[in-house]
C-alpha positions as CSV (number, residue, x, y, z in Angstrom):
1,M,-28.3,12.4,-14.7
2,P,-27.5,15.9,-15.3
3,S,-25.7,17.2,-18.3
4,R,-22.7,17.5,-16.1
5,A,-22.6,14.9,-13.8
6,E,-20.5,15.1,-10.5
7,I,-18.1,11.9,-10.1
8,V,-16.3,11.9,-6.9
9,I,-13.3,9.5,-6.1
10,V,-12.2,9.0,-2.3
11,G,-8.6,7.9,-2.2
12,G,-5.8,8.0,-4.5
13,G,-4.2,4.7,-4.3
14,V,-3.4,2.3,-7.1
15,A,-7.1,2.0,-7.9
16,G,-8.3,5.6,-7.2
17,L,-5.5,7.7,-9.5
18,A,-5.9,5.0,-12.2
19,L,-9.9,5.8,-12.3
20,A,-9.4,9.5,-11.9
21,T,-7.0,9.5,-14.7
22,R,-9.0,7.2,-17.1
23,L,-12.3,9.0,-16.5
24,G,-10.8,12.5,-16.7
25,N,-9.6,11.6,-20.2
26,S,-12.9,10.2,-21.2
27,L,-15.5,12.0,-19.5
28,G,-13.8,14.7,-18.0
29,V,-12.0,16.1,-21.2
30,Q,-15.6,15.9,-23.2
31,G,-17.1,18.3,-20.5
32,R,-19.7,15.5,-19.5
33,A,-18.5,14.9,-15.8
34,R,-16.6,16.7,-13.3
35,I,-14.3,14.2,-11.8
36,T,-13.1,14.8,-8.3
37,L,-10.2,13.0,-6.4
38,I,-10.1,13.3,-2.7
39,D,-7.1,12.2,-0.9
40,R,-5.7,13.0,2.7
41,S,-2.2,13.4,0.9
42,F,-0.9,15.5,-1.7
43,S,1.0,12.7,-3.7
44,H,0.6,9.2,-4.6
45,V,3.1,6.2,-4.1
46,W,2.6,2.7,-5.3
47,K,1.7,0.9,-1.8
48,P,3.7,-2.5,-2.8
49,M,6.9,-0.2,-2.6
50,L,6.0,1.0,1.1
51,H,8.8,-1.5,2.6
52,C,11.4,0.0,0.3
53,F,10.5,3.7,1.5
54,A,10.6,2.1,5.1
55,A,14.0,0.5,4.7
56,G,15.1,3.8,2.7
57,T,16.2,1.8,-0.6
58,A,14.0,3.9,-2.7
59,S,13.7,7.5,-3.3
60,N,10.5,9.4,-2.3
61,E,10.9,12.2,-4.5
62,N,11.3,10.1,-7.7
63,D,8.7,7.7,-6.8
64,R,6.0,9.9,-5.7
65,I,3.3,11.2,-8.1
66,S,1.8,14.8,-7.3
67,F,-2.0,14.7,-7.4
68,M,-2.2,18.2,-8.4
69,A,0.2,17.7,-11.5
70,Q,-1.7,14.4,-12.7
71,A,-5.0,16.1,-12.3
72,S,-4.3,19.1,-14.5
73,A,-2.7,16.9,-17.2
74,N,-5.8,14.4,-17.3
75,H,-8.9,16.7,-16.7
76,F,-9.9,15.9,-13.2
77,E,-9.6,17.9,-10.2
78,F,-8.0,17.3,-6.8
79,W,-8.7,18.4,-3.4
80,P,-6.8,17.4,-0.4
81,G,-8.7,16.3,2.6
82,D,-10.4,13.5,4.9
83,V,-14.0,12.5,4.5
84,V,-15.7,12.6,7.7
85,G,-19.6,12.3,6.8
86,L,-21.5,10.9,4.1
87,D,-25.1,12.1,3.6
88,R,-26.7,9.6,1.3
89,E,-29.9,11.1,1.1
90,R,-28.5,14.7,0.0
91,R,-25.8,12.8,-2.0
92,E,-23.1,14.7,-0.4
93,I,-19.7,14.1,1.5
94,T,-18.4,16.2,3.8
95,L,-14.4,16.9,4.4
96,A,-12.8,17.8,7.8
97,P,-11.0,21.1,7.9
98,L,-7.8,21.4,6.5
99,C,-4.9,22.3,8.6
100,A,-1.0,23.3,8.4
101,S,1.3,21.8,10.4
102,D,1.1,24.6,13.1
103,G,-2.4,23.9,13.3
104,A,-3.8,26.8,11.2
105,V,-6.8,26.2,9.4
106,V,-6.1,26.2,5.9
107,L,-9.6,25.3,4.5
108,D,-12.6,25.2,6.3
109,S,-15.0,22.1,6.5
110,R,-16.6,21.5,2.9
111,T,-19.3,19.4,1.2
112,L,-19.0,18.0,-2.0
113,P,-22.0,16.9,-4.1
114,Y,-22.1,13.6,-6.0
115,D,-24.1,11.6,-8.4
116,A,-21.6,8.8,-8.4
117,L,-19.3,8.2,-5.4
118,V,-16.5,5.8,-5.7
119,L,-14.7,4.7,-2.3
120,S,-11.0,3.5,-2.7
121,I,-9.5,4.2,0.8
122,G,-7.2,1.0,0.9
123,S,-6.7,-0.8,3.9
124,C,-4.4,-1.0,7.1
125,A,-2.9,-3.6,9.3
126,N,-5.1,-5.1,11.9
127,D,-3.8,-5.5,15.4
128,F,-6.5,-7.4,16.5
129,R,-6.6,-5.1,19.7
130,T,-3.7,-6.7,20.8
131,P,-2.5,-4.8,24.1
132,G,0.3,-2.6,23.7
133,V,0.5,-2.7,20.1
134,A,-1.1,0.9,19.2
135,E,0.9,2.5,21.7
136,N,4.3,0.8,21.1
137,C,4.5,-0.6,17.3
138,L,5.3,1.1,14.2
139,F,2.9,0.7,11.0
140,I,3.8,1.0,7.2
141,D,0.6,1.4,5.8
142,N,1.3,4.8,4.0
143,L,3.9,6.7,3.1
144,V,3.8,9.0,6.2
145,E,4.4,6.1,8.5
146,A,6.8,4.4,6.3
147,N,9.0,7.8,6.4
148,A,8.5,7.8,10.2
149,F,9.8,4.3,10.5
150,N,12.7,5.2,8.1
151,E,13.6,8.0,10.5
152,K,13.7,5.9,13.4
153,F,15.7,3.1,11.8
154,R,18.6,5.3,10.6
155,M,18.7,6.9,14.0
156,A,18.9,3.7,15.7
157,L,21.4,2.5,13.2
158,L,23.7,5.5,13.8
159,R,23.3,4.6,17.8
160,A,24.7,1.1,17.0
161,Y,27.5,2.2,15.0
162,A,28.2,4.7,17.6
163,D,28.0,2.1,20.4
164,G,29.3,-0.7,18.6
165,G,26.2,-2.9,19.7
166,A,23.5,-4.7,17.8
167,L,20.2,-3.2,16.5
168,D,17.2,-5.5,17.4
169,I,14.1,-5.1,15.4
170,A,11.0,-7.2,15.3
171,I,8.2,-7.6,12.5
172,V,4.9,-9.1,13.4
173,G,3.3,-10.5,9.9
174,G,4.9,-13.0,7.7
175,G,2.9,-11.7,4.6
176,A,4.6,-10.0,1.6
177,T,5.1,-6.8,3.5
178,G,6.7,-8.4,6.5
179,T,8.7,-10.8,4.8
180,Q,10.1,-8.2,2.0
181,L,10.8,-5.5,4.9
182,A,13.0,-7.8,6.8
183,A,15.2,-8.6,3.7
184,E,14.8,-4.9,2.5
185,L,16.3,-3.9,6.0
186,H,19.6,-6.2,5.1
187,K,19.7,-4.6,1.8
188,A,19.9,-1.0,3.3
189,L,22.5,-2.0,5.9
190,D,24.7,-3.4,2.8
191,I,24.6,-0.3,1.2
192,V,24.6,2.1,4.2
193,G,27.9,-0.2,5.0
194,L,29.6,1.2,1.9
195,H,29.3,4.7,3.0
196,A,29.4,4.7,7.0
197,F,32.3,6.0,9.3
198,A,35.0,3.6,7.8
199,T,33.9,0.9,10.4
200,S,32.4,-2.4,9.8
201,P,28.4,-2.2,10.2
202,P,26.7,-3.2,13.3
203,K,24.9,-6.4,13.8
204,L,21.3,-6.1,12.5
205,R,19.2,-8.9,14.2
206,V,15.7,-9.0,12.8
207,T,12.9,-11.4,14.0
208,L,10.3,-12.0,11.7
209,L,6.9,-13.3,13.9
210,E,4.2,-15.2,12.0
211,A,1.1,-16.7,13.8
212,G,0.5,-19.1,11.1
213,A,2.6,-22.5,10.2
214,R,4.5,-20.6,7.4
215,I,5.5,-17.4,6.1
216,L,3.8,-16.2,2.8
217,P,0.6,-18.2,3.1
218,A,-0.8,-16.9,0.0
219,F,2.1,-18.5,-2.0
220,P,2.8,-22.2,-2.5
221,E,4.5,-23.9,0.3
222,R,7.7,-24.6,-1.6
223,V,7.9,-20.4,-2.1
224,S,7.3,-20.2,1.9
225,V,10.3,-22.7,2.2
226,A,12.7,-21.1,0.0
227,A,11.9,-17.7,1.3
228,Q,12.5,-18.8,4.9
229,A,15.7,-20.3,3.8
230,E,16.7,-17.1,2.1
231,L,15.8,-14.9,5.1
232,E,17.6,-17.2,7.5
233,R,20.8,-17.2,5.2
234,L,20.6,-13.3,5.6
235,G,20.5,-13.5,9.6
236,V,16.8,-13.1,10.0
237,S,15.1,-15.4,12.8
238,V,11.9,-16.7,11.4
239,R,9.4,-17.7,13.9
240,T,6.3,-19.2,12.9
241,S,3.3,-20.3,15.0
242,A,4.2,-17.5,17.0
243,M,1.2,-15.7,18.6
244,V,1.6,-12.4,19.9
245,A,0.0,-11.6,23.3
246,G,1.1,-8.0,23.9
247,A,3.8,-5.3,23.0
248,D,5.5,-2.7,25.1
249,G,8.7,-0.7,24.9
250,T,11.1,-3.3,25.0
251,G,9.7,-6.0,22.5
252,F,6.6,-8.4,22.0
253,S,5.5,-11.2,24.7
254,L,4.2,-14.2,22.9
255,K,1.4,-16.5,24.2
256,D,3.9,-19.1,25.0
257,G,5.3,-17.0,27.5
258,T,8.5,-15.9,25.7
259,H,9.7,-12.3,25.1
260,V,11.0,-11.1,22.0
261,P,13.3,-8.1,22.6
262,A,13.4,-5.2,20.0
263,A,14.3,-1.6,19.9
264,L,12.0,-1.1,16.9
265,R,8.7,-3.0,16.8
266,V,6.5,-3.2,13.3
267,W,3.4,-4.4,12.9
268,A,2.5,-5.7,9.7
269,A,-0.2,-8.3,10.4
270,G,-3.8,-8.6,9.3
271,V,-5.8,-6.6,7.0
272,K,-8.9,-4.3,7.7
273,A,-10.3,-1.1,6.3
274,P,-9.7,2.3,7.9
275,E,-12.2,2.8,10.5
276,V,-13.6,5.9,9.0
277,T,-15.8,3.4,7.0
278,G,-18.1,3.3,10.1
279,T,-19.2,6.8,9.3
280,Y,-20.1,6.3,5.6
281,G,-23.9,6.7,6.0
282,G,-24.6,3.4,7.5
283,L,-23.1,1.3,4.6
284,S,-23.1,-2.4,5.3
285,L,-19.7,-3.4,6.3
286,S,-17.8,-6.9,6.6
287,R,-16.3,-7.9,10.1
288,T,-13.2,-6.3,8.9
289,G,-14.8,-2.7,8.0
290,Q,-14.9,-3.4,4.1
291,I,-17.8,-1.7,2.5
292,I,-20.0,-4.8,1.0
293,V,-20.6,-4.3,-2.6
294,K,-22.3,-6.5,-5.2
295,P,-20.1,-8.3,-8.1
296,N,-20.2,-5.1,-10.1
297,L,-18.8,-3.3,-7.2
298,R,-21.8,-1.3,-6.6
299,S,-22.8,-1.0,-3.0
300,V,-25.6,-3.5,-1.8
301,D,-27.4,-0.6,0.1
302,D,-26.9,2.4,-2.3
303,P,-27.1,2.5,-6.2
304,H,-25.0,5.7,-6.4
305,I,-22.2,4.4,-4.6
306,F,-19.3,1.9,-5.6
307,A,-16.3,0.6,-3.8
308,M,-13.2,-1.1,-4.9
309,G,-9.7,-2.2,-3.9
310,D,-9.0,-3.2,-0.1
311,C,-11.9,-1.3,1.2
312,S,-14.4,-3.2,-0.5
313,F,-15.8,-6.8,0.1
314,I,-17.7,-8.8,-2.5
315,A,-19.6,-11.3,-0.1
316,D,-20.4,-13.9,-3.0
317,E,-16.7,-14.0,-4.2
318,P,-14.2,-12.5,-1.6
319,L,-10.8,-11.5,-3.3
320,P,-7.4,-10.8,-2.0
321,P,-6.4,-7.3,-0.8
322,T,-3.9,-6.9,-3.6
323,A,-2.7,-4.2,-6.0
324,Q,-3.9,-6.4,-8.9
325,V,-7.6,-6.8,-8.0
326,A,-7.6,-3.0,-7.1
327,R,-6.2,-2.3,-10.9
328,Q,-8.4,-4.6,-12.7
329,Q,-11.6,-3.1,-10.6
330,A,-10.6,0.4,-11.6
331,H,-10.3,-0.5,-15.2
332,H,-13.8,-2.2,-14.8
333,L,-15.5,1.1,-13.5
334,A,-13.6,3.1,-16.0
335,R,-15.1,1.4,-18.7
336,H,-18.6,1.1,-17.6
337,L,-19.1,4.0,-15.2
338,P,-19.6,6.4,-18.3
339,A,-23.0,4.4,-19.4
340,F,-24.2,4.6,-16.0
341,I,-23.6,8.5,-15.9
342,R,-25.3,8.9,-19.5
343,N,-28.3,6.9,-18.8
344,G,-28.1,5.0,-15.5
345,T,-27.1,1.8,-17.1
346,E,-26.5,-1.1,-14.7
347,L,-22.9,-2.1,-14.4
348,P,-22.1,-5.8,-15.4
349,S,-19.9,-8.1,-12.7
350,C,-16.3,-7.3,-12.5
351,V,-14.5,-10.6,-13.3
352,F,-11.1,-10.9,-11.5
353,R,-8.3,-12.3,-13.8
354,N,-5.7,-14.0,-11.6
355,K,-2.4,-13.2,-13.3
356,G,-0.3,-14.7,-10.6
357,A,2.0,-13.0,-7.7
358,I,5.6,-12.1,-7.2
359,V,7.5,-11.6,-3.9
360,A,11.0,-10.2,-3.9
361,L,13.6,-10.3,-1.1
362,G,15.7,-7.1,-1.8
363,N,18.3,-8.0,-4.3
364,Y,18.8,-11.6,-2.8
365,N,15.9,-13.6,-4.3
366,G,12.6,-13.6,-5.7
367,W,9.7,-15.9,-6.8
368,G,6.6,-15.6,-8.7
369,T,3.7,-17.7,-9.2
370,L,1.3,-18.1,-12.4
371,P,-2.2,-19.2,-12.5
372,G,-2.6,-22.8,-11.9
373,G,0.4,-22.7,-9.2
374,N,3.5,-23.0,-11.1
375,V,6.6,-21.3,-9.7
376,F,9.4,-19.2,-11.3
377,G,12.5,-17.7,-9.6
378,G,14.8,-18.7,-7.1
379,G,17.9,-20.7,-7.7
380,F,19.4,-19.5,-11.1
381,L,20.8,-16.0,-10.7
382,S,19.2,-15.8,-7.3
383,G,15.5,-15.3,-9.0
384,L,16.4,-12.7,-11.2
385,G,13.6,-13.2,-13.5
386,A,11.1,-13.0,-10.4
387,R,13.0,-9.8,-9.2
388,L,12.7,-8.2,-12.6
389,G,9.2,-9.1,-12.9
390,H,8.5,-7.2,-9.6
391,I,10.1,-4.1,-11.2
392,M,8.1,-4.2,-14.3
393,L,5.2,-4.3,-12.4
394,Y,5.8,-1.0,-11.2
395,R,7.0,0.4,-14.5
396,Q,3.9,-0.8,-15.6
397,H,1.8,1.3,-13.0
398,Q,4.1,4.2,-13.9
399,V,3.4,3.9,-17.8
400,E,-0.2,3.5,-17.0
401,I,-0.6,6.8,-14.9
402,Y,1.8,8.9,-16.8
403,G,1.5,7.6,-20.4
404,F,4.2,5.8,-22.3
405,W,6.8,8.6,-22.9
406,R,6.6,10.1,-19.5
407,G,7.0,6.5,-17.9
408,L,9.8,5.9,-20.1
409,M,11.4,9.2,-18.9
410,S,10.7,8.2,-15.2
411,L,12.8,5.1,-15.7
412,L,15.6,7.0,-17.4
413,A,15.6,9.5,-14.6
414,D,15.8,6.8,-12.0
415,R,18.7,5.2,-14.0
416,I,20.6,8.7,-13.9
417,D,19.8,9.3,-10.2
418,V,21.2,5.8,-9.1
419,A,24.5,6.8,-10.9
420,I,24.6,10.0,-8.9
421,R,23.4,9.5,-5.4
422,P,23.6,6.6,-3.0
423,A,21.3,3.6,-3.4
424,A,19.9,4.0,0.4
425,R,18.8,7.2,2.0
426,L,21.5,8.4,4.4
427,D,19.9,11.7,5.4
């Protein structure tokens, strides 16, 4: 390796930003490597909160982390852009031209060299090529899409207030994202109703469509049953074993011949890697486009390329596409990449330690599972412990990225903001 190695990290999600921050404060500050983070956005958000941004119950300004500010404080570089090419022989990536909103080219196409390339571009919903979904549905895979949904939700809600009618929303996908979004929309309406027009809120009719036999299939069955009961108590219509055959401007068509009307249609089912992985120098991919890696997160095709998080696939032991997995993989690479940079040392296998999972249905209820299948939450105080656990996971992420004192100040700033501004986005 050269005296100053080039480490390029593509994707500033949970794993990418954590890795860039840790490597910046080790190899970067010592001048032994230049760490460059590439992302199409200028800011980071915690992906498990996207349903809150979509519903408008979380503040974008408070919960975004500027990549440029984080880079300057932690000894790495940040460049905005989309990776559109990968030359494995020359060890270069190509970035697409960066354009302003009016189409003017701000930065021409560029190439960046690397000695180690880490791909961490996350995942997106999988529409399984269902007819009409791409043209007629909204997605919430990133902040731009979550904000786009929130804009349409607020305008549709305003129309329902004015007309005195109901607002029909259908969500496809009974996993954590779809289930939590269904509850969060009701939470948003509860908050908006405290401020809006001195009239009763309109009827919100949310339908949750799940192709499987139960919602939250990654959780124990008792959690699925309890969560469905809670959603139905809120007024959500939960339909399981509901296979979607197509979508149009009026709703979803199911394979049993029924039609689910919806003014707003959200697709939150399935998981696949972004299609751009197919342009990454012929790397081996799984059937859902994920980059196939060894247990140590190294590409099976190239010793200088690594992949982690949702866009990676360990064939010997597939892992779920969760923030917990991504975070542990980032920590693994942060520990062992320095030795690879110094002398080419092979990385050990990354061992995933399952610490459980949490699902929170707005302010209404929540459940968590511990390793071994034990369930907590629900019932007493409406699952307060599980909901607090969900919040603490986010605060843990902030402390990891910001450091303890800045993370604590961020918490205090959020508390002050809640006391001053409405708890849901109204404009």
